[in-house]
C-alpha positions as CSV (number, residue, x, y, z in Angstrom):
1,X,-59.0,82.8,225.3
2,X,-58.0,84.6,222.2
3,X,-55.2,82.9,220.2
4,X,-53.0,83.6,217.2
5,X,-51.3,80.8,215.3
6,X,-47.9,82.0,214.0
7,X,-47.5,80.2,210.6
8,X,-43.9,81.0,209.9
9,X,-42.7,79.8,206.6
10,X,-39.4,80.3,204.8
11,X,-39.0,80.0,201.1
12,X,-35.4,79.3,200.1
13,X,-34.2,79.3,196.5
14,X,-31.1,80.0,194.4
15,X,-31.0,80.3,190.6
16,X,-30.3,76.9,189.0
17,X,-26.5,76.3,188.8
18,X,-25.8,79.6,190.6
19,X,-22.2,80.3,191.5
20,X,-20.8,77.9,194.1
21,X,-19.5,80.7,196.3
22,X,-23.0,82.3,196.4
23,X,-24.6,79.0,197.5
24,X,-21.9,78.4,200.2
25,X,-22.5,81.9,201.6
26,X,-26.3,81.3,201.7
27,X,-25.8,78.1,203.5
28,X,-23.3,79.5,206.0
29,X,-25.1,82.8,206.7
30,X,-28.8,81.9,206.4
31,X,-29.9,78.3,205.9
32,X,-27.7,76.6,208.4
33,X,-27.7,79.1,211.3
34,X,-31.5,79.3,211.1
35,X,-31.9,75.5,211.5
36,X,-29.2,75.4,214.2
37,X,-31.1,77.9,216.3
38,X,-34.5,76.4,215.6
39,X,-33.2,73.0,216.7
40,X,-32.6,74.5,220.2
41,X,-36.4,75.1,220.5
42,X,-38.2,71.8,219.6
43,X,-41.6,73.4,220.5
44,X,-41.0,76.1,217.8
45,X,-42.9,74.8,214.8
46,X,-42.4,76.3,211.3
47,X,-42.6,75.5,207.6
48,X,-40.2,75.7,204.8
49,X,-40.0,75.4,201.0
50,X,-36.6,74.7,199.4
51,X,-36.5,74.5,195.6
52,X,-35.6,71.0,194.5
53,X,-32.2,71.6,192.9
54,X,-31.2,73.6,196.1
55,X,-32.2,70.6,198.2
56,X,-30.0,68.4,196.0
57,X,-27.1,70.8,196.4
58,X,-27.5,70.8,200.2
59,X,-27.7,67.0,200.3
60,X,-24.5,66.7,198.3
61,X,-22.5,69.7,199.7
62,X,-23.9,70.5,203.1
63,X,-24.5,67.3,205.0
64,X,-24.7,69.0,208.4
65,X,-27.6,71.2,207.3
66,X,-29.3,68.3,205.5
67,X,-29.1,66.1,208.6
68,X,-30.6,69.0,210.7
69,X,-33.5,69.2,208.2
70,X,-34.1,65.5,208.5
71,X,-33.9,65.7,212.3
72,X,-36.5,68.5,212.6
73,X,-38.7,66.8,210.1
74,X,-38.6,63.5,212.0
75,X,-39.7,65.2,215.2
76,X,-42.5,67.1,213.4
77,X,-41.1,70.5,214.1
78,X,-40.8,71.5,210.4
79,X,-43.2,71.0,207.5
80,X,-41.9,70.9,203.9
81,X,-44.0,72.5,201.1
82,X,-43.6,71.5,197.5
83,X,-43.5,73.5,194.3
84,X,-41.9,73.3,190.9
85,X,-38.6,71.4,191.3
86,X,-36.6,74.0,189.4
87,X,-38.7,76.9,190.6
88,X,-40.7,77.9,187.5
89,X,-43.5,80.4,187.5
90,X,-46.1,77.6,187.3
91,X,-48.5,79.7,185.1
92,X,-45.8,80.2,182.6
93,X,-45.1,76.6,181.7
94,X,-47.2,73.9,180.0
95,X,-49.6,71.9,182.1
96,X,-47.8,68.5,181.8
97,X,-44.4,70.1,182.8
98,X,-46.2,71.9,185.7
99,X,-47.4,68.6,187.1
100,X,-44.1,66.8,186.4
101,X,-42.0,69.4,188.3
102,X,-44.3,69.4,191.3
103,X,-44.3,65.6,191.5
104,X,-40.5,65.5,191.2
105,X,-40.1,67.8,194.2
106,X,-42.8,66.0,196.2
107,X,-41.1,62.7,195.5
108,X,-37.8,64.1,196.7
109,X,-39.3,65.4,200.0
110,X,-41.1,62.2,200.7
111,X,-37.9,60.1,200.1
112,X,-35.6,62.2,202.2
113,X,-37.9,63.8,204.9
114,X,-40.7,61.3,205.2
115,X,-43.5,63.8,204.3
116,X,-45.7,63.8,201.3
117,X,-46.4,67.6,200.9
118,X,-50.0,68.7,200.9
119,X,-49.0,72.4,200.7
120,X,-47.4,74.3,197.8
121,X,-45.2,77.4,197.6
122,X,-46.3,79.4,194.6
123,X,-43.2,80.8,192.9
124,X,-43.2,84.6,193.3
125,X,-46.8,84.2,194.5
126,X,-47.9,84.4,190.8
127,X,-51.5,83.2,190.9
128,X,-53.5,82.2,187.8
129,X,-56.7,80.2,188.1
130,X,-55.6,78.1,185.2
131,X,-53.2,76.1,187.5
132,X,-55.8,75.0,190.0
133,X,-56.7,71.7,188.4
134,X,-53.1,70.7,187.9
135,X,-52.3,71.4,191.6
136,X,-55.2,69.3,192.7
137,X,-54.1,66.5,190.4
138,X,-50.7,66.6,192.2
139,X,-52.4,66.1,195.6
140,X,-52.0,69.7,196.7
141,X,-54.6,70.8,199.2
142,X,-53.4,74.3,200.1
143,X,-51.3,77.1,198.6
144,X,-49.7,80.2,200.1
145,X,-50.3,83.4,198.2
146,X,-50.2,87.1,199.1
147,X,-52.8,89.2,201.0
148,X,-52.7,91.6,198.0
149,X,-54.3,88.9,195.9
150,X,-57.3,89.1,198.2
151,X,-57.3,92.8,198.7
152,X,-57.3,93.4,194.9
153,X,-60.3,91.0,194.8
154,X,-62.3,93.2,197.2
155,X,-61.5,91.7,200.6
156,X,-60.5,93.8,203.6
157,X,-57.0,93.3,205.0
158,X,-58.0,93.0,208.6
159,X,-60.3,90.0,207.8
160,X,-57.6,87.9,206.1
161,X,-56.1,86.2,209.2
162,X,-56.9,82.6,208.2
163,X,-57.4,80.6,205.1
164,X,-60.0,80.6,202.2
165,X,-61.4,78.2,199.7
166,X,-61.4,78.5,196.0
167,X,-62.6,76.1,193.3
168,X,-62.3,75.3,189.6
169,X,-65.1,73.2,188.2
170,X,-66.0,72.1,191.8
171,X,-62.4,71.1,192.7
172,X,-61.5,72.8,195.9
173,X,-58.2,74.3,197.0
174,X,-57.3,76.1,200.2
175,X,-55.5,79.5,200.1
176,X,-53.5,81.2,202.8
177,X,-52.9,85.0,202.4
178,X,-49.5,86.2,203.5
179,X,-49.7,89.1,205.9
180,X,-48.0,92.1,204.5
181,X,-47.4,93.7,207.9
182,X,-45.5,90.6,209.1
183,X,-43.7,90.3,205.8
184,X,-42.2,93.8,206.3
185,X,-41.7,93.3,210.1
186,X,-40.0,89.9,210.1
187,X,-37.0,90.0,210.6
188,X,-36.5,93.8,210.1
189,X,-38.4,95.2,213.0
190,X,-37.6,94.6,216.7
191,X,-39.1,91.3,217.9
192,X,-41.5,93.0,220.3
193,X,-43.2,94.8,217.4
194,X,-44.0,91.6,215.6
195,X,-45.2,89.9,218.7
196,X,-47.4,92.8,219.6
197,X,-48.9,92.7,216.2
198,X,-49.5,88.9,216.4
199,X,-51.2,89.4,219.8
200,X,-53.4,92.2,218.3
201,X,-54.9,90.0,215.7
202,X,-55.8,87.1,218.1
203,X,-59.4,85.8,218.1
204,X,-61.5,83.2,219.9
205,X,-61.4,80.9,216.9
206,X,-57.6,81.1,216.6
207,X,-56.6,83.5,213.9
208,X,-53.5,82.9,211.7
209,X,-50.5,85.2,211.5
210,X,-49.4,84.0,208.0
211,X,-45.8,84.8,207.0
212,X,-44.0,82.9,204.2
213,X,-41.1,84.8,202.7
214,X,-37.6,84.6,201.5
215,X,-35.3,82.6,203.8
216,X,-32.4,84.7,202.5
217,X,-34.0,87.6,204.6
218,X,-32.5,85.8,207.5
219,X,-28.8,86.4,206.9
220,X,-28.1,87.2,203.2
221,X,-30.0,90.4,202.6
222,X,-28.0,93.5,203.5
223,X,-27.4,93.9,207.3
224,X,-29.5,90.8,208.2
225,X,-26.7,88.4,209.3
226,X,-25.5,90.8,211.9
227,X,-29.1,91.7,213.0
228,X,-30.6,88.2,213.0
229,X,-27.8,86.2,214.4
230,X,-24.9,88.3,215.7
231,X,-27.2,90.7,217.6
232,X,-29.6,87.8,218.4
233,X,-32.9,88.8,216.8
234,X,-33.9,85.3,215.9
235,X,-33.4,83.9,219.4
236,X,-35.2,86.8,221.0
237,X,-38.0,86.4,218.6
238,X,-38.5,82.7,219.1
239,X,-38.3,83.1,222.9
240,X,-40.8,86.0,222.8
241,X,-43.2,84.0,220.8
242,X,-42.9,80.9,222.9
243,X,-43.3,82.9,226.1
244,X,-46.5,84.6,224.9
245,X,-49.8,83.2,226.2
246,X,-51.5,84.4,223.0
247,X,-49.2,83.2,220.3
248,X,-48.8,79.5,219.3
249,X,-46.5,78.3,216.6
250,X,-47.9,75.8,214.1
251,X,-47.2,74.3,210.7
252,X,-49.8,75.1,208.0
253,X,-51.0,71.5,208.0
254,X,-51.6,71.6,211.7
255,X,-53.5,74.8,211.5
256,X,-55.9,73.3,208.9
257,X,-56.7,70.6,211.5
258,X,-57.7,73.3,214.0
259,X,-59.5,76.1,212.1
260,X,-62.3,76.4,209.6
261,X,-62.1,78.5,206.4
262,X,-63.1,82.1,206.4
263,X,-65.0,82.1,203.1
264,X,-65.0,81.3,199.4
265,X,-62.6,83.4,197.3
266,X,-61.8,83.9,193.6
267,X,-58.5,85.6,192.9
268,X,-57.4,87.6,189.9
269,X,-54.3,86.8,187.9
270,X,-51.7,88.6,190.0
271,X,-48.7,88.5,192.3
272,X,-47.6,90.8,195.1
273,X,-48.1,94.6,194.6
274,X,-44.4,95.3,194.0
275,X,-44.3,92.8,191.2
276,X,-47.2,94.6,189.5
277,X,-45.1,97.8,189.6
278,X,-41.9,96.2,188.3
279,X,-43.6,94.6,185.3
280,X,-44.9,97.9,184.1
281,X,-43.1,100.0,181.5
282,X,-40.9,102.6,183.2
283,X,-43.1,105.5,182.4
284,X,-46.2,103.7,183.6
285,X,-44.4,102.6,186.8
286,X,-43.6,106.2,187.6
287,X,-47.1,107.3,186.8
288,X,-48.4,104.6,189.2
289,X,-46.2,106.0,191.9
290,X,-47.7,109.5,191.3
291,X,-51.2,108.2,191.4
292,X,-50.5,106.4,194.7
293,X,-48.9,109.6,196.1
294,X,-51.8,111.8,195.0
295,X,-54.4,109.5,196.5
296,X,-52.5,109.1,199.8
297,X,-54.1,112.2,201.4
298,X,-57.6,111.1,200.5
299,X,-57.7,107.4,201.0
300,X,-56.1,104.7,203.3
301,X,-53.3,102.5,201.8
302,X,-55.6,99.5,201.7
303,X,-58.2,101.3,199.6
304,X,-55.5,102.4,197.2
305,X,-54.2,98.8,196.9
306,X,-57.7,97.5,196.3
307,X,-58.3,99.6,193.3
308,X,-54.9,100.7,192.0
309,X,-53.0,97.9,190.3
310,X,-49.9,97.4,188.2
311,X,-49.5,94.8,185.5
312,X,-49.1,91.0,185.7
313,X,-46.0,88.8,185.8
314,X,-46.3,87.7,182.2
315,X,-45.9,91.3,181.1
316,X,-42.1,90.8,181.7
317,X,-42.3,88.8,178.5
318,X,-43.5,92.0,176.7
319,X,-41.2,94.4,178.6
320,X,-38.0,92.4,177.8
321,X,-37.4,91.0,174.4
322,X,-34.7,88.7,175.7
323,X,-37.0,87.3,178.3
324,X,-39.6,86.4,175.8
325,X,-37.0,84.9,173.5
326,X,-35.8,82.5,176.3
327,X,-39.4,81.7,177.4
328,X,-40.7,80.9,173.9
329,X,-37.7,78.8,172.9
330,X,-38.5,76.7,176.1
331,X,-42.2,76.5,175.2
332,X,-41.4,75.3,171.6
333,X,-39.0,72.7,172.9
334,X,-41.5,71.4,175.4
335,X,-43.7,70.2,172.6
336,X,-40.8,68.3,171.1
337,X,-41.1,64.5,170.5
338,X,-37.9,63.8,172.5
339,X,-39.8,64.0,175.9
340,X,-38.9,60.3,176.6
341,X,-35.2,61.3,176.6
342,X,-34.2,62.0,180.3
343,X,-31.3,64.3,179.3
344,X,-33.7,66.4,177.2
345,X,-36.3,66.6,180.0
346,X,-33.8,67.6,182.7
347,X,-32.5,70.4,180.4
348,X,-36.1,71.4,179.6
349,X,-37.1,71.6,183.3
350,X,-34.0,73.6,184.2
351,X,-34.7,76.0,181.4
352,X,-38.1,76.7,183.0
353,X,-36.6,78.3,186.1
354,X,-38.1,81.7,186.8
355,X,-35.1,83.8,187.8
356,X,-33.8,84.8,184.4
357,X,-37.2,85.9,183.0
358,X,-37.9,89.0,185.0
359,X,-36.3,91.8,187.0
360,X,-37.3,93.7,190.1
361,X,-34.9,94.2,193.0
362,X,-32.7,91.3,192.1
363,X,-30.7,91.2,188.9
364,X,-32.8,88.6,187.0
365,X,-32.7,89.1,183.2
366,X,-29.8,91.6,183.8
367,X,-27.4,88.8,185.1
368,X,-25.5,87.3,182.2
369,X,-24.6,84.1,184.1
370,X,-28.3,83.4,184.6
371,X,-29.0,83.9,180.9
372,X,-25.9,81.8,180.0
373,X,-27.4,79.0,182.1
374,X,-30.8,79.3,180.5
375,X,-29.2,79.1,177.0
376,X,-27.0,76.2,178.1
377,X,-30.2,74.2,179.0
378,X,-32.0,75.3,175.8
379,X,-29.0,74.3,173.6
380,X,-28.8,71.0,175.6
381,X,-32.4,70.3,174.6
382,X,-31.7,71.4,171.0
383,X,-28.7,69.0,170.9
384,X,-30.8,66.1,171.9
385,X,-33.7,67.0,169.6
386,X,-31.8,67.7,166.4
387,X,-28.7,65.5,166.4
388,X,-27.1,65.3,162.9
389,X,-29.7,67.4,161.2
390,X,-29.0,70.4,159.0
391,X,-31.9,72.5,157.8
392,X,-33.8,75.8,157.9
393,X,-37.0,76.0,159.9
394,X,-39.3,79.0,159.4
395,X,-41.9,79.5,162.1
396,X,-43.2,82.1,164.6
397,X,-41.8,80.6,167.7
398,X,-41.8,83.8,169.8
399,X,-45.5,84.4,169.2
400,X,-45.1,88.0,167.8
401,X,-46.9,87.4,164.5
402,X,-43.7,87.3,162.5
403,X,-41.6,84.3,161.4
404,X,-38.1,83.5,162.8
405,X,-35.6,81.7,160.6
406,X,-33.9,79.0,162.6
407,X,-30.8,77.5,160.9
408,X,-29.5,74.2,162.2
409,X,-26.1,72.7,161.4
410,X,-23.9,70.2,163.2
411,X,-22.1,73.0,165.0
412,X,-24.4,76.0,165.0
413,X,-27.9,77.1,165.8
414,X,-28.5,80.5,164.2
415,X,-31.9,82.3,164.6
416,X,-32.9,85.4,162.6
417,X,-35.9,87.5,163.7
418,X,-37.8,89.0,160.8
419,X,-39.7,91.5,162.9
420,X,-36.7,93.1,164.5
421,X,-34.8,94.1,161.4
422,X,-34.0,90.7,160.0
423,X,-31.3,90.4,162.7
424,X,-29.4,87.5,164.2
425,X,-30.8,87.1,167.7
426,X,-29.3,83.7,168.6
427,X,-26.0,82.1,167.7
428,X,-25.5,78.9,169.6
429,X,-22.3,76.9,169.6
430,X,-23.6,73.4,170.1
431,X,-20.5,71.7,171.5
432,X,-20.0,74.4,174.2
433,X,-23.7,75.1,174.7
434,X,-23.1,78.8,174.6
435,X,-25.0,81.5,172.9
436,X,-22.7,84.3,171.5
437,X,-25.9,86.4,170.8
438,X,-26.9,86.4,174.4
439,X,-26.6,90.2,174.9
440,X,-29.1,92.5,176.6
441,X,-30.5,95.8,175.3
442,X,-30.0,98.9,177.5
443,X,-33.5,99.5,178.7
444,X,-34.9,102.5,180.4
445,X,-36.0,101.6,183.9
446,X,-38.3,103.4,186.4
447,X,-35.6,103.3,189.1
448,X,-33.2,105.2,186.8
449,X,-35.3,108.2,188.0
450,X,-33.6,107.9,191.4
451,X,-30.4,108.9,189.6
452,X,-32.0,111.6,187.5
453,X,-33.8,113.0,190.6
454,X,-31.9,111.9,193.7
455,X,-33.4,112.2,197.2
456,X,-32.7,115.1,199.4
457,X,-30.4,114.6,202.4
458,X,-33.3,114.8,204.7
459,X,-35.2,112.1,202.8
460,X,-32.2,109.8,202.6
461,X,-31.4,110.1,206.3
462,X,-34.9,109.2,207.5
463,X,-34.7,105.8,209.2
464,X,-36.7,103.9,211.7
465,X,-35.6,101.5,214.5
466,X,-34.4,98.2,213.1
467,X,-32.9,97.7,209.7
468,X,-34.0,98.6,206.1
469,X,-36.0,96.1,204.0
470,X,-34.6,95.3,200.6
471,X,-37.3,97.5,199.0
472,X,-36.2,100.8,200.6
473,X,-32.4,100.6,200.5
474,X,-30.8,103.9,199.3
475,X,-27.9,104.2,196.9
476,X,-24.7,106.1,197.7
477,X,-23.2,108.6,195.3
478,X,-25.7,108.1,192.5
479,X,-24.1,110.8,190.4
480,X,-21.4,108.3,189.3
481,X,-24.0,106.3,187.4
482,X,-25.4,109.2,185.4
483,X,-23.1,108.6,182.3
484,X,-24.5,105.1,182.1
485,X,-28.1,106.2,181.7
486,X,-28.2,105.0,178.1
487,X,-31.3,103.7,176.4
488,X,-31.2,101.8,173.1
489,X,-34.0,102.5,170.7
490,X,-33.4,99.2,168.8
491,X,-32.5,95.7,170.0
492,X,-28.9,94.7,170.6
493,X,-28.8,91.9,168.1
494,X,-26.4,91.3,165.2
495,X,-26.6,92.2,161.5
496,X,-28.4,95.5,162.5
497,X,-28.5,97.9,159.5
498,X,-27.8,101.6,160.1
499,X,-27.5,104.5,157.8
500,X,-25.2,107.2,159.3
501,X,-23.3,110.3,158.2
502,X,-19.7,111.5,158.3
503,X,-20.1,112.9,161.8
504,X,-20.7,109.4,163.2
505,X,-18.2,108.7,166.1
506,X,-17.4,106.0,168.5
507,X,-18.7,108.1,171.4
508,X,-22.1,108.7,169.6
509,X,-22.3,105.0,168.9
510,X,-21.7,104.0,172.5
511,X,-24.1,106.6,173.8
512,X,-26.7,105.6,171.1
513,X,-26.9,109.3,170.1
514,X,-25.8,109.1,166.5
515,X,-28.0,110.4,163.6
516,X,-29.9,107.6,162.0
517,X,-31.2,108.2,158.4
518,X,-32.7,104.8,157.6
519,X,-35.6,102.8,159.0
520,X,-34.0,99.4,158.9
521,X,-32.7,98.9,162.4
522,X,-36.0,98.2,164.1
523,X,-38.5,97.5,161.4
524,X,-39.7,94.1,159.8
525,X,-38.0,92.3,156.9
526,X,-39.7,89.7,154.8
527,X,-38.3,86.2,153.9
528,X,-37.5,85.4,150.3
529,X,-35.8,82.5,148.3
530,X,-35.4,79.9,151.0
531,X,-33.3,76.9,150.0
532,X,-31.6,74.2,152.1
533,X,-28.8,76.5,153.5
534,X,-29.7,79.9,151.9
535,X,-32.3,82.5,152.5
536,X,-32.8,86.2,151.8
537,X,-34.3,88.9,154.0
538,X,-35.6,92.1,152.4
539,X,-37.1,95.4,153.4
540,X,-38.4,98.1,151.1
541,X,-38.0,101.1,153.4
542,X,-36.7,104.6,153.3
543,X,-33.8,106.9,153.9
544,X,-34.7,110.3,155.3
545,X,-32.6,113.4,154.5
546,X,-33.4,117.0,154.8
547,X,-37.1,116.3,155.4
548,X,-37.4,114.1,152.3
549,X,-38.1,110.4,152.3
550,X,-36.1,108.5,149.7
551,X,-37.1,105.0,148.8
552,X,-34.5,102.4,149.7
553,X,-34.2,98.6,149.7
554,X,-31.9,96.5,151.9
555,X,-31.5,92.9,150.8
556,X,-29.6,90.5,153.0
557,X,-28.7,87.1,151.7
558,X,-27.4,84.5,154.2
559,X,-25.9,81.1,153.6
560,X,-25.3,79.0,156.8
561,X,-22.6,76.5,156.7
562,X,-21.4,74.0,159.3
563,X,-19.6,76.7,161.4
564,X,-20.1,79.9,159.5
565,X,-22.6,82.4,158.0
566,X,-21.9,83.9,154.6
567,X,-23.6,87.2,154.1
568,X,-24.2,89.6,151.2
569,X,-25.8,92.9,152.1
570,X,-27.1,95.0,149.2
571,X,-28.5,98.5,149.7
572,X,-30.2,100.3,146.8
573,X,-31.3,103.9,147.0
574,X,-31.4,107.1,144.9
575,X,-30.1,109.3,147.8
576,X,-27.3,111.6,146.6
577,X,-26.0,112.6,150.0
578,X,-22.7,111.3,151.3
579,X,-23.9,108.7,153.8
580,X,-22.5,105.4,155.2
581,X,-23.8,102.0,155.9
582,X,-23.0,100.6,159.3
583,X,-23.6,96.9,160.1
584,X,-23.8,96.4,163.9
585,X,-23.0,93.2,165.8
586,X,-23.6,92.6,169.5
587,X,-21.7,89.7,170.9
588,X,-21.8,88.2,174.3
589,X,-18.9,86.6,176.2
590,X,-18.7,85.1,179.6
591,X,-15.8,87.5,180.3
592,X,-15.4,90.3,177.7
593,X,-12.2,91.6,179.4
594,X,-10.5,88.3,178.6
595,X,-11.4,88.4,174.9
596,X,-8.5,89.1,172.6
597,X,-9.2,91.3,169.6
598,X,-6.6,90.9,166.9
599,X,-4.4,89.2,169.5
600,X,-4.8,92.0,172.2
601,X,-7.0,91.8,175.2
602,X,-10.1,94.0,175.0
603,X,-9.2,96.9,177.3
604,X,-11.1,99.9,176.1
605,X,-13.4,101.2,173.4
606,X,-11.6,101.9,170.1
607,X,-11.7,102.3,166.3
608,X,-9.8,100.2,163.7
609,X,-9.6,101.7,160.2
610,X,-9.6,100.0,156.8
611,X,-9.8,96.4,158.0
612,X,-10.7,93.5,155.8
613,X,-11.0,91.0,158.7
614,X,-11.4,91.0,162.4
615,X,-10.7,88.2,164.9
616,X,-12.0,87.8,168.4
617,X,-10.7,85.0,170.5
618,X,-12.8,83.9,173.5
619,X,-10.8,81.9,176.0
620,X,-13.9,80.8,177.9
621,X,-15.3,78.7,174.9
622,X,-11.9,78.3,173.2
623,X,-13.5,79.7,170.0
624,X,-12.5,82.5,167.6
625,X,-15.1,84.5,165.8
626,X,-13.7,85.7,162.5
627,X,-15.3,88.4,160.4
628,X,-14.0,88.8,156.8
629,X,-15.2,91.3,154.2
630,X,-15.0,91.9,150.5
631,X,-13.7,95.4,151.0
632,X,-12.0,97.4,153.8
633,X,-14.3,98.5,156.6
634,X,-13.9,100.9,159.5
635,X,-14.5,99.1,162.8
636,X,-16.0,100.7,166.0
637,X,-15.9,98.6,169.2
638,X,-17.3,99.5,172.6
639,X,-18.1,97.7,175.9
640,X,-21.9,97.0,176.2
641,X,-22.8,97.8,179.8
642,X,-26.2,98.0,181.5
643,X,-27.2,99.9,184.7
644,X,-29.6,98.0,186.9
645,X,-30.6,97.9,190.5
646,X,-29.9,95.0,192.9
647,X,-30.5,94.1,196.5
648,X,-27.4,96.3,197.5
649,X,-28.0,99.3,195.2
650,X,-27.1,100.0,191.6
651,X,-24.9,97.7,189.5
652,X,-23.0,98.2,186.2
653,X,-23.0,94.9,184.4
654,X,-21.1,94.0,181.2
655,X,-23.3,92.3,178.7
656,X,-20.7,91.9,176.0
657,X,-19.4,94.1,173.2
658,X,-20.8,96.1,170.3
659,X,-19.0,96.1,167.0
660,X,-19.9,98.4,164.0
661,X,-18.5,97.9,160.5
662,X,-18.8,101.0,158.4
663,X,-18.5,101.5,154.6
664,X,-19.6,104.2,152.1
665,X,-23.2,103.7,151.2
666,X,-23.0,104.6,147.5
667,X,-23.8,101.5,145.4
668,X,-23.2,99.5,148.5
669,X,-22.8,95.7,148.3
670,X,-21.0,94.3,151.3
671,X,-20.1,90.6,151.2
672,X,-18.3,88.6,153.8
673,X,-18.3,85.8,156.3
674,X,-18.9,85.3,160.0
675,X,-17.1,82.2,161.1
676,X,-16.7,80.4,164.5
677,X,-13.6,78.2,164.7
678,X,-11.9,76.3,167.4
């Protein structure tokens, strides 16, 4: 008799140290009700992966759920898969950290659930052959990936209903391809549709219906709590599966005892198809959509997916400067000699979590709280590694071919990037473990095209039975977001050098539509005259007026003290036009609306004229940032907001505030101090 084994797996994860209320909602609406219903059907076998820190949280804050997990594990109904404890992209972290994180989670599962995992959930299904040997060293026998991995290698989708073998230097690993049809059906389509599909792929040698996807789909994603629990989809689905003569529920480990592998397979470095789209530059992502649409009439979807590909996950480190900055700081710290320090290692492993490093449907790099957490862990490592040391380190930590200047004092870590205009890209307050330079550039995104070219009413109203998946949710009233379609042509760091004219205005500044006459805001500077606390950054560039290029030099001297940065900006040029020098700073706060500027809460964008100092008090850190100048400056301040997509539509997110200090350019020498005081 033909049979299909339903290998149902749930991957459950929350960003490390996510908001308490978010975790409680996930437990109440997704994790707990799923286990409660599953417990009513002991013969319903399934598999789960929970990231390690989430399991710790559940153990400490949701004892009812944790006890249910243990109960179902004891009776063999649920199988736990391992992975990186803090959910890193395994291919993005060093080998020894990769093994340590896997072992840490496997140890936790063995201690609390009596199972030593043989299977591994691959974070975001990011496969790279380089991780194979490390997985095998950790006792891993099988990994769950995406069917797209196999399709893009040349396999046919209808022949993927089982598992495969791959090897590295003769060391063998088993691979399960997740079925895309099931991934989009469960739990969104009516239960009969999924059951019919499972029955249609049955075979004499028991095929596998492989589905391993986000547990949050069962209650947290839009409309799913009502659909899965209140309207009874999950109970109906379980009962329909158990009543079927063709479908049998199994854990992955149990299936391996029953079935033989389909064949040998070698996979490319890839993830699921959508990830390949998201990691492209916006123009290329739109072009990929056009290519797919053009080919649709001539080729089936599987053929298109086999030969038309996006980029790879690591391209997010190219796409987002801020992502690469976090990632490379973590990589540099990983090689530090303080690895025997347990506090250092915990901070390091937490800094390796994947969520903050990329962006697709979920907020990712766009979420300031995730970046704040990442920087808190990085600064925690820095505090353990460089206690009591004060020095300047010049090295290319971010792997872009240009040096960064990292200044360490008892109270600050200040990093200047020579490639990006000699700008301050990191300003860590060591006692509060907070990075005031943790802003985000306003990037153009492919999905912004939905606002520029919204769907017609007919397209937007087209729905099928069931509920929408997270990938095809529409947005309401997109026109309201059009004013926020702003793209910065330079990075939102501090000590950014602009040359502007008398027409410069706050609105132009905020819209990034002012006339720029210099080439200093996004071009490299060189390092000169480095001493213990002092260094100089210089660029011989140009000022461009009336079609003519005028030679110009900007020299920036910095002296880093215990809690302050002295600066002297000197601009030399023979331009006779009336122009102005604007020094831009972008500062991040946990809550910009609570920040007091000159004693008043920051309520709206504004201009302050002829100021010799500026004070910004941040109640979150209890710190005041004080700018003081050698001469009066005009101050321009606006709220730095980004427009991104999320699981529920479009979101406007505050990343901090932008401050511009303007002075006449003629014979310009601007001296001052940026100080952080308690």
